[in-house]
VOKOL-885890 format. One line per field, with one value per residue (C-alpha): residue in one letter; x, y, z. Coordinates in steps of 0.25 Angstrom, whole numbers, m for minus. Example, Ala and Ser with C-alpha at 12.3 -4.5 7.8 and 13.67 -1.06 7.14 Angstrom:
// VOKOL-885890
resn <- a/s
u <- 49/55
v <- m18/m4
w <- 31/29
END
This chain:
// VOKOL-885890
resn <- m/s/f/n/r/l/i/n/f/a/k/w/a/d/a/g/q/e/e/e/p/i/r/d/d/l/l/s/v/e/r/l/e/q/f/a/v/e/l/a/a/e/h/k/l/a/d/d/p/r/k/g/v/l/l/l/p/q/l/e/e/n/g/e/k/l/l/s/a/y/s/t/l/a/d/a/v/r/k/e/r/t/v/t/p/a/a/e/w/f/v/d/n/f/h/i/v/e/e/q/l/r/e/i/r/q/d/l/p/a/r/y/y/r/e/l/p/k/l/a/s/g/r/l/a/g/y/p/r/v/y/a/i/a/y/a/l/v/a/h/t/d/s/r/l/d/l/e/t/l/k/r/f/v/r/s/y/q/r/a/e/p/l/s/i/g/e/l/w/a/f/a/i/t/l/r/l/v/l/v/e/n/l/r/r/l/a/t/r/i/v/i/a/r/e/a/r/e/e/a/n/l/l/a/d/r/l/i/e/t/s/a/r/q/p/d/e/v/i/s/l/l/p/t/l/k/k/w/y/h/f/e/r/v/f/i/v/q/l/a/a/r/l/r/d/q/g/p/e/v/w/p/a/i/n/w/m/e/k/q/l/a/d/r/e/t/s/l/d/h/l/v/r/y/e/h/q/r/q/a/a/a/q/i/t/v/s/n/i/i/t/s/m/r/l/l/s/t/l/d/w/r/d/f/f/e/s/v/s/l/i/d/p/l/l/g/e/d/p/a/a/a/y/s/s/m/d/f/a/t/r/d/r/y/r/k/v/v/e/r/i/a/r/r/a/g/a/s/e/l/e/v/g/r/r/a/i/e/m/a/a/a/a/h/m/e/d/p/s/d/l/p/r/s/h/v/g/y/y/l/i/g/d/g/r/a/d/l/a/k/a/f/r/r/r/l/t/f/l/e/r/l/s/r/f/v/l/a/h/p/t/v/t/y/l/g/a/i/i/l/v/s/s/l/i/l/a/f/l/l/g/y/a/s/a/s/g/a/s/a/l/t/l/g/l/l/a/l/i/v/l/v/p/s/i/s/l/a/v/s/l/m/n/l/d/v/t/s/r/v/n/p/r/r/l/p/k/m/e/t/s/d/g/i/p/d/n/a/r/t/f/v/v/i/p/t/l/f/t/g/e/a/s/v/g/e/m/i/e/a/l/e/v/r/y/l/a/n/q/d/d/n/l/y/f/a/l/l/g/d/f/a/d/a/p/d/e/h/m/a/g/d/d/e/l/i/e/a/a/l/g/a/i/a/e/l/n/a/r/y/p/t/e/g/a/a/r/f/h/l/f/h/r/r/r/q/w/n/e/s/e/k/k/w/m/g/w/e/r/k/r/g/k/l/q/e/f/n/r/l/v/r/d/s/s/n/t/s/f/v/v/a/t/a/p/r/d/l/l/s/q/f/r/y/v/i/t/l/d/s/d/t/q/l/p/r/d/a/a/r/r/l/v/g/a/i/l/h/p/l/n/q/p/h/l/d/r/r/t/g/r/v/t/r/g/y/a/i/l/q/p/r/v/s/m/s/l/v/s/a/s/q/s/h/f/a/r/i/f/s/g/h/t/g/i/d/p/y/t/t/a/v/s/d/i/y/q/d/l/f/g/e/g/i/y/t/g/k/g/l/y/v/v/d/a/f/e/e/a/l/h/d/r/v/p/e/n/s/l/l/s/h/d/l/f/e/g/l/y/a/r/a/a/l/a/t/d/i/e/l/l/d/d/y/p/a/y/y/d/s/y/a/k/r/q/h/r/w/t/r/g/d/w/q/l/v/p/w/l/f/p/h/v/r/d/a/h/s/r/k/v/r/n/v/l/p/l/i/a/r/w/k/i/l/d/n/l/l/r/s/m/l/a/p/a/l/v/a/w/l/v/a/a/w/t/l/l/p/g/s/p/v/l/w/t/l/a/a/i/f/t/i/a/f/p/v/y/a/h/v/t/n/s/l/l/l/h/p/r/g/i/p/w/t/s/h/f/w/s/v/w/g/d/v/v/t/n/t/a/q/i/g/l/t/i/v/f/l/a/h/q/a/y/l/q/a/d/a/i/a/r/t/l/y/r/v/f/i/s/r/k/r/l/l/e/w/v/t/a/a/q/a/e/r/t/s/a/h/d/l/p/s/f/l/r/f/m/w/p/a/q/a/v/a/l/i/a/t/a/s/a/a/v/l/r/p/e/s/l/i/v/c/l/p/f/a/i/v/w/a/a/s/p/l/v/a/y/y/m/s/r/r/l/p/p/a/k/q/a/v/k/g/e/d/a/r/f/a/r/l/i/a/r/r/t/w/r/f/f/e/t/f/a/g/q/e/d/n/w/l/v/p/d/n/y/q/e/v/p/a/p/v/v/a/h/r/t/s/p/t/n/m/g/l/l/l/m/s/t/v/a/a/r/d/l/g/y/v/g/t/l/e/l/i/e/r/i/e/l/t/l/a/t/m/d/r/l/e/r/f/r/g/h/y/l/n/w/y/d/t/r/t/l/e/p/l/t/p/r/y/v/s/t/v/d/s/g/n/l/a/g/h/l/p/a/i/k/q/g/v/i/e/i/a/d/q/p/l/f/g/p/r/v/v/d/g/l/a/d/t/i/l/l/m/r/e/e/a/n/l/l/a/g/i/r/q/s/t/g/a/v/t/l/k/h/l/r/e/e/a/d/r/a/a/l/l/v/a/e/c/c/p/a/t/p/t/e/w/s/r/l/f/e/s/l/t/f/r/v/v/e/i/e/d/m/l/d/a/l/s/h/e/h/g/r/d/p/f/e/k
u <- 278/287/291/289/274/275/280/269/267/254/254/256/243/239/240/252/260/254/261/254/256/266/257/256/250/250/258/257/270/272/272/278/290/289/289/302/309/303/306/322/323/317/327/340/351/357/374/375/367/373/364/348/336/339/325/330/325/313/310/312/301/291/292/288/277/274/275/266/256/254/253/243/236/237/231/219/217/219/209/198/198/195/207/209/214/226/229/226/235/246/245/243/256/264/274/278/281/289/297/298/305/314/319/318/330/339/340/342/355/359/374/364/355/364/370/358/355/346/337/344/328/314/306/313/326/337/329/334/332/328/318/312/309/302/295/291/286/279/271/266/262/256/266/261/273/277/290/289/283/297/305/300/299/315/319/312/318/332/330/331/341/349/346/358/359/359/345/339/342/335/326/317/320/314/302/302/306/294/284/287/285/271/267/269/262/252/251/250/240/231/235/232/217/215/218/208/197/199/197/185/180/181/174/164/160/160/151/142/141/139/129/121/122/124/121/123/137/142/146/154/162/168/178/187/188/197/209/208/211/220/214/200/196/199/194/180/177/179/170/158/159/158/145/138/131/127/114/109/116/130/125/130/143/143/136/147/158/152/152/166/171/161/169/180/174/174/163/163/160/171/180/174/179/194/196/191/200/213/211/208/224/230/225/230/243/247/244/252/263/263/262/273/280/278/283/295/299/298/304/316/325/337/328/322/337/342/329/330/347/353/367/362/360/372/381/374/380/393/402/403/389/389/384/368/372/378/370/363/375/385/376/374/389/391/383/388/401/395/387/399/409/399/396/411/413/403/399/384/383/380/392/401/394/396/410/412/404/414/425/420/417/430/437/428/433/447/445/432/437/439/427/429/434/424/415/408/411/424/424/415/420/432/445/442/434/447/446/432/434/446/437/429/442/437/446/447/449/461/454/448/462/466/456/459/474/470/462/471/483/476/488/498/487/482/496/503/493/493/510/508/499/505/518/513/507/520/529/518/519/535/535/527/537/549/544/543/556/556/568/573/571/556/554/556/549/536/537/535/525/515/518/507/496/500/497/485/482/485/477/466/465/468/456/447/450/450/437/431/436/435/423/417/422/410/410/402/391/383/368/366/353/347/357/371/375/378/393/393/391/396/400/396/406/411/424/422/426/418/420/408/395/388/398/394/378/383/391/379/369/377/377/362/360/372/365/351/356/362/353/357/357/372/376/381/385/397/405/420/423/433/437/443/458/461/474/467/461/448/442/431/417/423/414/401/405/405/392/384/390/386/372/371/374/364/353/356/356/342/337/341/338/344/341/354/368/367/368/377/390/401/416/423/439/447/458/472/486/493/507/507/496/498/484/473/464/458/470/473/460/450/459/461/447/444/453/451/435/439/446/435/427/437/435/448/448/461/454/453/438/432/416/411/398/398/401/413/401/396/408/414/404/406/414/414/414/408/417/412/416/408/401/401/386/384/371/360/364/379/383/376/383/397/395/388/402/411/402/405/415/424/424/428/442/455/468/481/489/503/499/489/481/466/467/456/443/440/441/436/423/423/411/410/409/400/399/385/377/376/390/393/384/388/397/400/415/408/399/410/419/411/407/424/431/445/450/444/447/442/428/424/435/443/438/435/447/453/441/438/453/459/446/450/447/451/445/442/438/424/418/417/428/429/435/444/451/452/459/468/473/477/481/495/496/499/506/498/498/501/489/480/471/469/458/466/476/464/460/473/476/461/457/445/435/427/413/408/393/393/391/395/393/403/403/412/418/409/423/435/445/438/439/454/458/452/459/472/469/466/480/486/481/485/500/500/500/513/521/513/517/531/536/535/527/526/514/507/520/530/535/541/532/529/519/508/501/499/504/488/487/499/494/481/489/497/485/481/494/496/481/485/496/490/486/500/507/497/499/514/511/503/514/525/518/516/530/540/535/537/526/513/507/494/497/503/491/482/488/487/473/469/476/467/453/455/452/438/434/439/427/418/422/420/405/402/406/398/383/374/365/350/354/353/365/361/358/372/379/373/377/392/391/388/401/410/405/408/420/425/423/429/442/440/440/451/461/456/461/472/481/478/475/489/494/483/488/504/502/495/506/518/512/509/522/529/520/521/535/540/534/525/516/502/498/485/481/464/454/440/431/422/432/439/426/423/436/435/427/426/427/434/445/447/448/459/466/465/468/480/490/482/484/498/500/492/502/514/510/508/520/529/520/525/538/544/533/525/517/511/504/491/489/495/486/472/476/483/470/460/470/472/456/456/451/440/436/435/428/417/417/416/404/394/381/368/355/351/338/332/320/309/301/292/287/295/289/276/276/282/271/260/267/266/252/249/258/251/238/241/242/233/223/226/231/218/209/208/223/224/230/243/245/243/257/253/239/238/232/234/228/217/218/223/229/240/233/247/258/272/281/287/273/269/281/276/263/266/278/267/257/268/272/256/256/268/265/251/243/237/234/241/229/228/244/242/229/236/249/243/232/245/253/241/239/256/255/245/253/261/274/288/297/292/294/282/280/282/268/254/240/235/222/223/235/241/255/258/266/278/280/291/299/304/318/316/301/303/315/306/296/306/312/299/295/304/301/287/290/297/287/275/284/285/271/270/278/271/260/245/245/253/258/261/246/242/254/248/233/239/245/232/225/235/234/218/219/230/219/208/214/217/202/202/200/185/171/173/160/147/136/140/155/167/181/186/176/185/196/190/189/203/210/200/207/221/219/215/228/236/232/240/242/235/240/229/219/207/213/217/202/198/207/202/188/191/198/188/176/185/187/174/170/181/175/161/164/173/163/154/163/165/150/149/163/167/175/187/193/192/199/211
v <- 220/208/212/197/198/208/197/187/179/171/158/155/152/145/157/161/167/178/185/195/211/218/223/223/231/245/254/268/276/277/262/260/266/256/246/250/249/235/231/237/229/215/216/208/210/199/201/200/210/204/189/192/190/198/209/212/196/198/213/207/195/206/215/204/199/214/215/203/207/221/213/205/216/226/215/215/229/229/220/226/218/220/222/228/241/235/232/245/252/241/242/258/259/247/257/262/247/246/261/254/241/249/257/244/238/249/255/241/235/222/225/237/228/216/228/229/224/212/205/192/187/188/186/197/191/192/205/219/225/238/229/223/237/242/227/232/246/243/233/241/253/244/251/264/272/286/294/297/284/278/287/284/270/268/280/270/260/264/269/255/250/258/256/256/269/256/253/266/269/254/258/264/253/240/248/247/232/229/239/230/218/221/228/210/205/214/212/197/197/206/196/185/191/196/182/177/187/182/167/172/179/166/157/168/167/152/152/163/154/141/147/151/138/126/134/120/120/134/127/117/128/134/125/133/143/132/136/151/150/158/169/165/180/187/176/172/189/189/177/182/196/189/180/188/197/185/177/167/157/158/160/147/149/162/154/143/152/158/145/142/155/154/140/149/159/170/176/182/197/195/191/200/212/206/206/221/223/218/223/236/233/229/241/250/242/243/258/259/250/260/272/270/266/280/285/279/284/297/298/304/292/301/308/298/291/305/305/291/287/287/289/303/310/305/308/322/326/329/339/347/349/346/331/336/345/338/330/320/313/317/312/298/297/297/288/277/279/276/264/259/260/254/242/240/242/233/246/254/266/274/272/274/287/291/287/298/309/306/306/320/326/322/330/341/344/343/354/360/368/353/354/340/332/336/332/318/315/317/301/297/300/311/307/302/290/283/285/282/269/266/269/257/249/240/233/236/226/227/234/245/245/248/259/267/267/271/283/288/289/291/298/288/275/284/288/276/267/277/277/261/258/269/262/248/254/263/249/239/250/251/234/233/244/236/222/228/233/247/255/261/274/270/264/277/285/276/278/293/292/282/289/297/287/277/287/292/278/274/285/281/266/274/282/272/261/271/277/264/260/274/279/293/304/312/325/326/339/348/350/361/358/367/380/384/388/403/401/392/404/400/407/400/408/406/411/415/424/435/435/441/445/432/424/433/429/413/414/421/412/401/409/409/393/392/397/394/378/383/393/396/406/405/401/415/415/424/425/427/434/437/445/437/439/452/462/471/474/478/474/480/473/468/480/475/460/465/473/463/452/461/462/448/446/457/453/437/444/450/437/431/440/438/444/444/446/444/431/433/440/444/443/450/452/461/457/457/457/444/444/430/429/443/447/453/442/439/437/421/417/409/405/420/422/414/416/431/426/421/433/441/430/432/448/450/461/457/454/457/457/469/466/458/459/453/461/457/454/443/437/435/427/416/402/394/396/387/389/385/387/395/381/375/372/372/360/362/366/360/372/368/355/360/370/357/349/360/363/349/348/338/345/359/363/362/371/366/377/370/370/378/367/363/348/345/347/354/368/366/355/352/347/335/341/335/338/347/337/350/351/336/334/347/337/323/327/332/320/311/317/325/313/307/311/303/316/328/328/342/340/327/332/321/308/306/300/312/314/299/297/309/316/328/330/340/354/357/370/370/369/375/381/387/400/402/387/388/401/399/385/392/405/409/396/398/410/419/414/402/391/391/378/380/370/358/367/374/360/354/365/368/352/349/340/332/332/324/323/337/341/353/353/358/359/351/355/352/353/345/357/365/353/353/365/367/352/362/372/362/356/369/371/357/359/371/364/356/366/361/346/350/353/367/376/391/400/412/420/411/407/393/383/369/362/357/349/334/322/320/335/336/321/329/340/328/319/331/333/318/318/330/321/310/313/317/304/295/301/300/285/281/288/281/266/272/275/270/260/246/236/235/250/246/240/255/261/253/257/271/270/262/272/283/272/269/281/282/267/264/276/265/254/262/264/253/246/255/252/264/258/259/257/245/238/240/253/257/248/257/268/264/259/273/278/267/272/287/284/276/289/296/288/288/303/303/295/305/317/311/319/332/330/326/338/348/343/343/356/361/354/361/376/374/369/380/390/385/385/392/405/404/413/410/400/405/404/399/400/396/385/394/403/390/386/398/402/386/387/371/368/357/366/372/359/354/369/364/349/348/344/330/329/330/320/311/314/313/300/294/300/292/279/279/281/276/263/262/248/258/265/257/259/275/276/278/287/296/297/301/311/317/317/321/335/330/320/334/342/332/328/342/346/351/341/346/344/328/331/317/322/309/306/295/284/289/302/298/288/302/309/297/295/311/313/301/308/321/313/310/322/330/319/322/335/340/348/337/338/352/351/345/330/319/310/300/290/277/267/252/247/257/273/282/296/301/313/319/327/333/343/335/332/347/348/335/342/355/350/340/352/358/346/343/357/355/341/346/339/351/365/379/383/371/371/383/379/366/373/385/375/365/378/386/371/372/387/382/369/370/373/373/384/384/370/361/349/334/330/338/332/336/337/343/351/346/343/328/321/320/334/336/344/335/342/332/337/350/350/342/355/362/358/357/371/378/368/371/386/386/377/387/397/391/390/404/401/391/390/385/373/366/351/350/351/341/331/332/329/316/312/312/307/294/292/289/281/272/272/268/257/251/250/237/229/233/232/238/246/253/253/266/265/256/256/261/273/278/274/280/293/293/291/302/311/307/311/325/328/321/326/340/350/364/375/385/388/384/371/368/371/361/351/352/352/340/335/337/329/317/318/320/309/300/305/299/288/284/288/279/269/271/270/258/250/259/271/261/257/272/280/273
w <- 122/116/102/99/98/85/76/74/62/58/52/39/30/18/10/13/25/32/42/51/49/57/66/83/93/91/100/103/99/116/118/104/111/124/115/107/119/124/110/112/123/117/106/106/95/87/89/74/66/52/56/53/47/31/30/14/8/19/13/m2/1/7/m5/m14/m6/m8/m21/m24/m12/m20/m35/m29/m22/m34/m44/m36/m33/m49/m51/m42/m30/m17/m8/5/9/16/2/m5/4/m1/m15/m16/m9/m13/m20/m5/m1/m15/m10/4/1/m10/2/9/0/m2/12/18/13/18/24/33/37/42/53/60/72/71/84/91/95/92/81/73/77/67/61/62/78/69/60/74/79/66/66/81/77/64/73/84/74/65/55/56/57/60/62/77/81/74/81/95/93/89/100/110/105/107/120/124/113/103/89/79/68/58/65/64/49/46/53/42/34/44/46/31/32/42/36/21/31/35/23/16/28/25/11/11/21/12/m1/6/11/m2/m8/4/m1/m15/m10/m3/m13/m23/m13/m11/m25/m25/m13/m20/m33/m25/m18/m31/m35/m25/m10/m4/m9/m2/11/5/m1/12/17/7/17/27/16/20/35/38/32/35/40/25/17/27/27/12/10/20/14/0/7/15/2/m4/m4/8/m1/4/18/22/19/28/41/36/39/52/57/54/60/73/75/74/85/76/66/51/58/65/54/46/56/59/44/41/55/48/34/41/50/37/29/41/42/26/26/38/33/19/28/35/22/18/31/32/16/20/34/34/42/45/53/60/61/69/76/82/82/94/90/83/95/102/89/92/106/96/103/89/90/74/73/74/64/55/40/40/31/42/54/47/42/58/62/53/58/72/66/60/71/80/72/70/84/91/99/100/89/104/109/97/96/110/107/98/105/117/108/102/115/121/108/111/126/120/112/108/96/88/82/74/84/94/82/84/69/73/77/68/53/57/62/74/69/74/87/87/82/91/104/100/99/87/81/66/54/45/33/43/48/36/32/44/40/25/31/43/32/19/12/13/11/m2/m7/m3/m12/m24/m22/m23/m33/m43/m39/m45/m57/m61/m57/m65/m78/m76/m75/m88/m95/m88/m93/m107/m107/m102/m101/m88/m96/m100/m87/m80/m91/m90/m76/m76/m86/m78/m65/m66/m72/m61/m50/m56/m57/m43/m38/m45/m40/m25/m28/m32/m21/m9/m14/m15/m2/7/10/4/17/16/23/36/35/44/40/33/24/33/31/31/47/49/52/39/29/15/3/m10/m19/m35/m39/m54/m65/m70/m86/m90/m86/m91/m82/m71/m72/m74/m61/m55/m59/m55/m42/m39/m43/m32/m22/m27/m23/m11/m3/12/21/23/9/0/m15/m21/m33/m33/m45/m54/m65/m76/m80/m87/m91/m83/m70/m75/m87/m94/m89/m76/m69/m76/m72/m57/m59/m65/m55/m44/m49/m53/m37/m32/m40/m33/m20/m22/m31/m17/m6/9/22/25/16/1/m3/m15/m16/m27/m24/m38/m38/m44/m56/m51/m57/m58/m62/m64/m73/m80/m78/m70/m62/m50/m37/m38/m46/m37/m27/m26/m26/m15/m6/m7/m5/9/11/13/19/30/31/23/13/5/m8/m21/m22/m27/m25/m15/m11/2/14/23/37/26/22/35/39/29/32/20/4/m5/m19/m32/m47/m57/m62/m48/m47/m31/m29/m20/m3/m7/0/12/12/10/21/31/28/30/44/49/61/55/41/45/44/53/48/53/58/54/40/36/31/33/41/48/40/28/23/10/5/m8/m14/m24/m37/m49/m63/m68/m75/m86/m88/m87/m100/m109/m117/m119/m112/m100/m99/m100/m90/m79/m69/m71/m58/m64/m75/m68/m52/m51/m54/m45/m34/m38/m29/m16/m11/m5/3/7/10/15/19/12/m5/m14/m18/m31/m28/m26/m13/3/10/26/22/33/33/19/19/31/25/11/18/12/3/m13/m19/m27/m44/m41/m39/m50/m44/m29/m26/m22/m16/m7/m3/1/12/15/16/5/8/m4/0/m9/m5/m9/m24/m33/m48/m58/m73/m82/m94/m107/m116/m114/m117/m106/m98/m102/m100/m87/m84/m88/m78/m68/m69/m68/m57/m51/m54/m47/m34/m39/m27/m17/m19/m13/2/0/m6/m8/1/m3/m2/m10/3/3/14/18/9/20/13/16/6/4/m3/m11/m17/m21/m28/m36/m40/m47/m53/m57/m62/m72/m75/m78/m95/m97/m91/m98/m112/m109/m106/m117/m127/m119/m120/m136/m138/m127/m116/m119/m118/m124/m129/m127/m113/m109/m117/m109/m95/m98/m102/m89/m81/m88/m87/m71/m63/m73/m72/m58/m54/m63/m55/m42/m46/m50/m38/m30/m31/m27/m17/m23/m38/m45/m51/m66/m62/m58/m67/m79/m71/m71/m84/m88/m81/m88/m100/m97/m90/m103/m111/m101/m103/m117/m117/m108/m117/m129/m120/m114/m124/m121/m107/m106/m113/m106/m93/m97/m101/m88/m80/m88/m88/m72/m68/m77/m71/m57/m55/m66/m73/m60/m70/m75/m62/m63/m76/m76/m84/m79/m85/m90/m97/m103/m109/m116/m122/m129/m142/m140/m154/m161/m164/m151/m145/m158/m152/m139/m139/m150/m140/m139/m155/m153/m141/m153/m163/m154/m147/m161/m167/m156/m155/m171/m170/m156/m156/m168/m163/m150/m161/m163/m148/m149/m161/m154/m144/m154/m161/m150/m143/m158/m158/m145/m148/m158/m145/m135/m145/m148/m132/m128/m137/m130/m130/m133/m125/m128/m136/m142/m149/m146/m160/m165/m158/m145/m146/m148/m135/m127/m129/m128/m114/m110/m116/m105/m95/m96/m96/m82/m79/m85/m76/m64/m62/m60/m51/m42/m39/m42/m54/m47/m52/m45/m41/m48/m53/m49/m58/m52/m45/m44/m48/m39/m39/m29/m27/m23/m32/m29/m36/m45/m49/m50/m60/m69/m70/m74/m83/m90/m91/m100/m107/m110/m116/m125/m130/m132/m123/m118/m121/m117/m107/m101/m98/m92/m84/m80/m75/m66/m59/m55/m51/m44/m34/m35/m28/m19/m13/1/0/9/6/m7/m9/m15/m5/m11/m10/m12/m13/m26/m19/m7/m10/3/5/9/20/23/17/11/m1/m11/m19/m31/m32/m30/m40/m49/m50/m51/m62/m70/m66/m75/m88/m86/m85/m99/m104/m101/m105/m120/m121/m127/m139/m142/m152/m143/m154/m161/m165/m150/m150/m160/m154/m140/m146/m154/m144/m133/m145/m148/m131/m135/m148/m137/m127/m137/m141/m125/m125/m133/m122/m118/m128/m140/m140/m135/m144/m152/m148/m150/m146/m163/m163/m152/m158/m171/m164/m158/m171/m178/m168/m169/m185/m181/m174/m183/m196/m196/m183/m186/m191/m187/m174/m183/m186/m172/m168/m178/m173/m158/m162/m169/m159/m148/m156/m158/m142/m139/m148/m140/m126/m132/m136/m122/m114/m121/m122/m106/m103/m110/m105/m92/m91/m85/m99/m104/m92/m92
END
C-alpha cells in the first residue's frame, strides 16, 4: 500500500477550502505493523534537515481556525440552534484542544524542530519523517490511538529503519500536531455544513411562505440550489427534511429535487443515508481525536521512549551492569551525549552507543575491578569522553578545542585568568594614582590595600563568565525511588549539644520529622550527643538529660515499630578534660563526634561514647552516613537521592594510596543548601540576605564554579559521606585541639561533590548580631587552615609531613581567607581615599562601592539573560526586578555594616593567628547558633554594646579626613553617619516581623462576604445526596448546563473547609455543619484507596475510581493541609456561642444577594395578575430590615427573629412561584 495515497485533497468550494479528514482504511494492529515496515522502506531522507516545512506557523493557523470554529458553534448552542453530535463533542471538549495547543508550543522549540530528519520526496516532502509516521498512524486508526498500538507501530517501523532519539521524543508532539490538523479539517467541515443547513432553513422558510401565497412561484426559487453545488448533500438533505413535513403545496419543490438528483444518478433517500453516515463518521472521528488527546496528555512518554528506543537496550549492555539501574535523568543524559556525538560526527547513534559499549567492555576485560572504566558512562560523561570522540575522528572547531583545553587544564586556566584580571585591575588603579601624582610609598601602600578587593573582583568576574559558559555538571545517580538497596544502608545523624530537656525534646521532634519525610527500610536515624562544656566532668542534671533522651528515643521506636532492629538511636559521649581549653568538653567537638561514630561503624571500641543504643552487629552493616546540623531540614526523599548518587559507579570514591586522598569519585556529597521560608521571613534582615550567595558562602555552598569546572565542590558540613573512604582519607591528618572549622578541610582530602539538584533547608539568623557572631566563628575556623597553604604541615602526631593538597585545594582555602579580608581592605581603601590617595575622592569611593556591588548585580544580570522556558518575558522581568530591589537593599546594608564587619573580621583574623602560631590555646572555642541566639537580648542597648567599634571607625575616619583632607569630608560624612548609625539600623532590621494581618473593612469586606456566600451556594447546591455528599468538580453554564460528576482529594478538602467556613460566616448552623461533615466523611471512608492514599478522581454518583488511576501528591497534599484546619475549626465550635453576630451577618449576606437577584429581573414582565416585581423587592427589603435592626440578646428574641424571617421567606417563595408560573422558570433559576 503506497503512503502517498493517504494524502488526499479536495477541491476548493465557493464557501471556502475544505480538506478531507485524515482518514484511510482502518487496519488491524497486525496489518499496521506490516504497513509500518513498508512505510519505512518508502521514506527517503533529505540531506540537510535544517531545510523544510515549518510546522509552527501551520499550528498557529490551525489554532486560530479552531478558535473561530468554536466561537461559531458555541454561539449556535447558546442560541439553542441544532448542531450535530460532532459539533457537541468539539464544543464540550474545546478546553482539551486548547491544552494541546499550549503543550505543542511549549514542547516544540524551533531549534529542536530544525534538527529532525526531513523527507526528501512524496506529498510530505520537507516535513519531518516522524510527522509522516504520525500522519499515517492517525489515518489508519481513524485518530483512535492507544499505547500498545503506538509501541507496536514504532517498533515495526524501526525494524526497517531506526529512528533517532530526537524523533522518538518528537513523536508525542507530532501526534498532537496531526490530531490538531485533523480536528481543524473536521471543524471547518462542521461549520460550513452548519452554514449550509442554515441556508437550507432560510430557503425552506421562503418556499413554505411562497407556497402559502403563490404556489406557482415555488419552482422559481429552486435554482438557488446551484450556489451550494459543493455542499449539495448537506443542503438538499436539510431542505428535504424541512419540506417533507409540509403540505402538498411544496411537493413540486421535492419533485424538482428528485428529478435533479436522478439526472445525477442518485436519489434523495441515498443522499439522506449518505449524510447520516457522514455525520456519524464525523462524530466518531471527533470523539476519537478528543479521546486520543486525553490519552497523549496522560501517558508517561519517558516509559514509552524507553520501550521503543533502540539505543536504550544497547546501552543496557553496560559491562558494569549499571545503566539499567540508573535513574531516568541520568539515562537521558547519556542518550543526549550519544545524540550530540552522532550529530556532530555524522555517524548513527547506534554506532556511537556500540563503540562506547565496546570501549567499556575492553576496559572490563583488562581490569574487572576498575568499575568506573568498565561503565559505559565513563566514555559518555566521564574522563573517557575524549577517547570516544577521537574514535570518530571528528575535526573539532576552534571553540571546541578551546573548551576542551579549559576543561582539561582547569586549574591553570582559572587561576591564571584570576591573576591576569586582578593584575589588570590593580594596574589600572595604580596607574590612576600615579597619574594623579602618587609617590612610590603611596603606590606601595595602595597596592597592599587594593590587592584583596582586586582579587575579589577578578574572582567575581571569572565566576560569572565560567558559570555562564560551562554547562552545569550534575551528578549521575542510580534509581532509588523504590528503596535504598540492602548494601547501601545509611545512618542519618545529627550531632548536637544537650543543654536542657527542652533542647532534647526539640531534637527528638526534628529527628521524627526527618524520618517521616525519608522513610526507608535501610535508613536509620540517630542523635550524636555531647554535654555542654563544663568545669567538671559530671554536672547536676546530666543523668536526667540522658534518661529523657533515651525515653524519647524509645517512644519513637514504639511509635514506628520495625520487624528488625530499632529505627531510632542515641549515641552520647562523656566529657573529657581539654588542657588547651581548660574545661571538660566533648573530644574535638563535632569533628571528634563524627570520627568516633565512624569508629563504631568500623567496629572499633576506642571511643568516648557512654551511650550507644545500636548493637555492633547492626552498626557494621552501614556504608554511608548523612550528617545534618540541628537546624537543617531533610526534604522528602532527599536521603534516597543522595544514596542513589553515591552508588553510581562514576561517583564511588577511589583513594590514591600515594597521597592518601580521594582523587577519583567522591567520599562526600554536599547537597545544595537553601534557606527555609520560615527563617527567611522572620525579620527584614533575614528577608534581604537569606537568598544572597555573594556575602555568605556557607549558606549556599558558594558557587557551582568548582563543581562545574573542576568536578568537585566545597563541603559545608551537611551531606553524605562514605564511612571507610572518609576515615582513610582523613586518618592522622590533624593534631588534636587545632581544627575548629573542619568541613572544608575534610572535603579537600575526601573529595566532595556538590549535588546541585538535591536540596537541604537551613535556618537563617533573624538578628544581625547572631549573624555577625556566626561570621566571626567561621572566620576563626577558616584561618586555622593557614598552615595547609604551605608545603609542609603537621600530622596527628605533630610530625612535619609533605602537604599533599593540590593547588586548587589550597586556592579554596585562600579564597575563604581573602573573602574574610575584604571588609577590612574596603574600609582601609575608603579611609585612604578620604585622607591619603591623590585624585578624586569621589572616584576612589565609587570604585570601592563597585567592588561591593558587582558580585550582587552580576547575579541579577545573569538571571535576566537566562530566560526560563514556559515563563512569559513580562513575568520573568518583574521577577528579576524584584531581585534588583532586594539586591540593592543588600548592597545598602552591606555598606552600612561595612565598618563593623571590618572590625569583626580583623578581630577574628588576629585572634586566630595569635592562637595558631603563638599561644596554641582556645582553638576549639565555639558557641552553637542556638546558644548565641539565647545569650543575646537583641535589644537596642545590646546592639550598641556589640557594634560600638563601627562608631569608633566612623569617628576615626571623619577626624582623619578633617585633619588630612578637609575637602573630602563631603564624601566621607555620609559613610561616617551610616556607620555611626549602624547599631540603630541593625536593631531595626533585626526586629521580628509580626505575622502580616490586614483587616478587611467596609466595601471590601462586603464584597468578600458576598463572594463567599455565592461560593457556598455552589457547595450547598451540588454537594447533596445525588453525589453522595461529595462536591462535583465543576458546573458548566455555557453553552449548556452540565454537572461534572467527578471529584478529587482537593475537592473533598475544599468541601470540608468551606463547610466549616460557612458555619463561621453564619451561612449554616452547627447541626447542619455536623451533619454535612459526617455524611462527607462517611462517603470518603467508602472510597477505594491505594496504600491509604485517595486516588485522584472518583465518580461522585457511583464512587468508582476514574481511569487512569493514579495518586496525585498535589491533591493528597491539599487534602492533608486542609484536614488540620478543619479539625481546629470544629474544635473551636465548643467555645463559641450558638447564636451571635456571625449569624446575623450571614443572614444579611443571604438577603442582600436575594435583593441583587431581584433587581436583575427587570427585563421580564413586571407583574402577574396579583404579584409584581415591586412586591418581591419590598419583601426582600423587609427581610433585610429585620436583620439590620439589632442582634438578638436572648433565645426568645432569636426565636422571634427566625419566625419573622420564615414568614418573609415563605412570602418571597410564593411570589416567585406565581411569577415563574406566569413567565416560565428560567428567569428565576439563574
